[in-house]
C-alpha positions, 0 to 999 in steps of 0.5 A: 067159315072159309075152312068150312066152305073149303071142305064143302067144296071138296064134297061137291063131286059127291053131292052132284053125282049121288043124285045122278046115280039115284035117278038112274037106279030109280029109272032102272027099278021103274023099268023092272016093275013096268015090265010086270011080274014074271017068274024071274022077277018073283024069284029075285024079289023073293030073295029079299023078302025074309031079310031082317032090318039088320040084313036090309041095312047091310044090303044098303051098305053094300050098294053104297060101297058099290056106287061109291067105287063106280063114282070114283071112276068119274072123279077128277082126283082121289081124295081122302074123302073118296077113300073114307067113303070107300071103306066106311060102308064095308067096315060098318057092314062087317061090324053089323054082321059080326063077320070079321073074316068077311070084313077082312076079305072086303077090306082087301078087295076094297084096297085092290079096287082102290089101287086099280082106281089109282092106276086108272087115274094115272093112265088118264092123267098120262093120256091127257097131260103127257102123251095122247097115244092109243095104247094108254087110252086102251089101258085106261078103258081096260082098267075101267072095265075091270074095276066095274066087273070086279066091283060087280063081282064083290057086290054079288058075293056080298049079296050072296053071303046075306042070302045064304045066311038068311036061308040057313037061318030059315032052315035052322028054324024049320028044323027046330019046329018053326016059329012055335017051337017043337010040338 
């Protein structure tokens, strides 16, 4: 029983931070829909209309990985669970789409982000525990900003891969005569 409670206590930061990010995402979506539909919104929403269930699951996995990387910036320490939550969605994304070259690139990018998170933790612990100097704090901020920018780039790259795959599939079906075949 105590072992179970210990492992549940290790998951507490994720249990607390996930609803915060979910509420922030819902608030952002509410603000987007509240503005009304204009040309930019229609083209953005139209990008996701033709997705199959597999593509929607892949998109959700990419967003989960993005949120977990951003969430690790606020955790006290990197644990085994942090690493597991970083790599699991990307591995599932690669297996679902059967794109092993893309999966290898995503694993390398996740490893790079994990190393950056380690540097971020090192700078923060040095600043808090050893010496409070301004340049260490600015290094910490620079690494945090770099992690967010790089993670956003990887998110957009994966969404672009999904969208291009869907567009190519639509072009192929049009060339084959649409859904009813050639006439």
